[in-house]
N, C-alpha and C positions, 0 to 999 in steps of 0.2 A: 562826575570826576572821582568822588569818593569809592563808589562801586566799582568804577574801573581799577582804581588803586589796589582795592582789596583782592579783586580778581587777579591782578598781576602777581600779588603776594602769594596767592593759593596756587597759581600755575607754576610759579618758580618752586615752590616747595615740593611740588609733585615731581618736577624735572629733576631735581637735585639728586633723589635717589638713584636715577639710572645713569648719572652723569659720572659717577666715580667707579662703577663696578668693573670695568676694564683696566684701570689704572691703579687699583688697589695693592697689587704686588709688590711695587716698587715705591710706595709711599713713605714718607719720613716726615717727622715732626721738626719745627724750627721756631726760634724766636724771633720775631720780625725787630730788625734793628735799623731798617731805613725804608722810606718810600719816596722813591725817585719821582713817579707821576703816578697817574691814574691805574695804569697797568704793569707797573713795574715795581717791585719790591726787593729788598734783600733780607734774608733771614740766617741766623746762625743755627748750623745743623748740630746734630748730637756729638760731632767730632770737633766742636768749636770752630768750624770752618764756615766763613761766609759765601753764600750761594745766591747770586742774584736771579730773581725769578720773572720771567715774562710771563703775564697771565694768558693763557692759551685761549685761542678763540674770539678774543675781543679787541678792540682797538678804542682808545679815550683820546679825547682832544689834546693836542701838543698844549705846552704851557704857554706859548705865545697865542693860542687861540682862545675865543671867547668860549668860556666853560672850561678850559684847562686847568684853572686853580679849583675850580668847583670839583672836577672829576679826582684832583688829587687829594684834595680835603676829604671828599667821601672815602677813599681808600684809607686815609690815615685814620679816620674816625673809627673804621672798621678792624684795623689789625695793628696800628702802632703800638709797639711794645708787648703785643700778645702772641701767644705760642699759635701757631698755625700747621695744618697738616699738608703738605705737598704731595701732589699725585702726578709725578713728571710724565711727560708724552715725548719730549726731544730735545735736543740742544741745538740752539739758533746759531747762525754763522757770527754772532757777536759773543759766543760763549755763555750765553744766558740759558737758564733751564727753562723751558717753556713748560707750563704746568698749570693743572687745576688746582685750586688753593682753598681749603675747607677752613672755616672759621666758626667756632661755636656751633656747628651744624648746619652752618649756611655755606652754599657754594658761592665763594665771593665773585668769580667770574662772572655767572649769571645775575648775581645781585647788582654789580655795575650795569648791566644791561637792563635790568628790570626797573631800577630806579633811574633811567634816563641819563645815565652818566657815560653811557658808550655804546658803541655799535657791536654787531657782530662782524668780525674780520672775515668777511665773505671768502677772501683770497685763502686763506688758510684754515677756516673752520669748516672740517670736512666730516668730522664725527657725525653719528646719528642723532647726538643731542642738538647739534647746531640748529636743525630744522625746528626744534623745540625753543631755542635762544632766539630765533627770528620771530616766533610768536611772541616771545616776551618784549622784545624790541618793538613790535607793532602796538603791542598793548601800551607801552610806556609812551610811544608817539600819540596813539589816541587819545591818552589821557593827558598829553602835554604837560608831562613832568620832566623836570631836569632840563637837558639840552633841547628837548622838543617842544620847549615854549617858544623857541625859534622855528617858525614855520619850514625853514629850509637850511639848517646847520650844515656846515661843510664837513664830510669826513675827513678824519685825520690823515688817512692816505692819499687824498687828493691835495689837501693842503701841503703835506710834504713834497708831493709832485712838483708843486706850483713853487716851492721855496728851496728846493733842493739846489744846493750850490757846488756840485761837484765834489764834496767829500766822500760820498758814497756810503753815509752813515744810516741811510735807511730810516728806521724808527724815530731816531732823535736827532733830526738834521738842525734843531734849534740849539744843539749844544755848542757851546763857545770854546774857543781854545786860545792859547796864548798869541796866535798869530791874528788874533781879531782886537788887539789891544785898544787901536783908537778908530772908530768906524764912524762915517759921517751918517746921520739919519735922513730921514725923508725930506726934512727941511735944512739939512745942511748941519743939523746938531750931532749931539753926540749919542751913541748909543749905550745905553745902560744894561747893567747885567743883574737881573732878579734873582736872589736866592730863594729857590722853591720851598725850603725848610724854614727859615725865619722869616721870611717875606720881607727883607731889606734889600734895597737895591743899591748898586755901586756904579761909581764912574771910573773912567780909565785911570785915574790917580789913585784909586783905592789900592789898597796892598790885595784885598780880596776880590778884585775883579774878575778874575778867572777861577774862583773857587770850584770845588768839583760840583757843589749844588747850585751855582749860579749859572744856571741853564736857561734862563728866561731873558730873551732880548727886547728891550724896551725902548722906544723911537725918542722918547722925551720924558722930562720930569712929570709933566702932566698925565701922560699915558701910564707912568709907573705908578703915580699915586692913585689914578683911577681905578687901576687894576688890583689895588689893595695892598701895594706894597709902600714901604717907610723908607725915607732917605737915610743912608749912613750918616750918622750925626758929625763924623768927624772928616769925612772928605766929599760930601756932596752939599752941594748949595744950589738953591733955586735960581 
């Protein structure tokens, strides 16, 4: 296991150098000001403008999936509050800059794959380096690290397809809106909304039930606590 992990690290370092060569001309630096989930961050650029970045070529578990919080925390540990270099590739239909991200000499996109916190997004990853990333994914799977501790983890694109509710949001179908103020859970209970930054969860009576970071839907008090969230002390009772 340890040898496999070291092999993954060595392979990722070799791959990193080639990943950025074609995108370097339009690169810019920014200060990370938000991590929405494992594959989406927001940076403040040199013009003091916030730019939402969707990490290119990878896909991480949604917040409501197993390993979703783990993937988010991995990205937080890498970039939260730090300066990063962005290598844009395109703009997606949600207005996000799809990019490679370099932090402290590391390619964050491939580090997420190499650490077992995400998949290569096969539908959209078409660059030459994507074949190398697939090798990193296989190495992580063979080493059974991260989400690969599960023998058959569900890719997020399959999870979204199963849970798509007609809002057409694609990547973030778990995002909640004001129209979901009171929703019955699987057992007839209330759906709680978990804040992915503070890890506090809210009930429908909470003022912050639909806050911008309250994007995780939790079917019961027990599920919320089991997922690592804590109840809002003023408006949630067990």
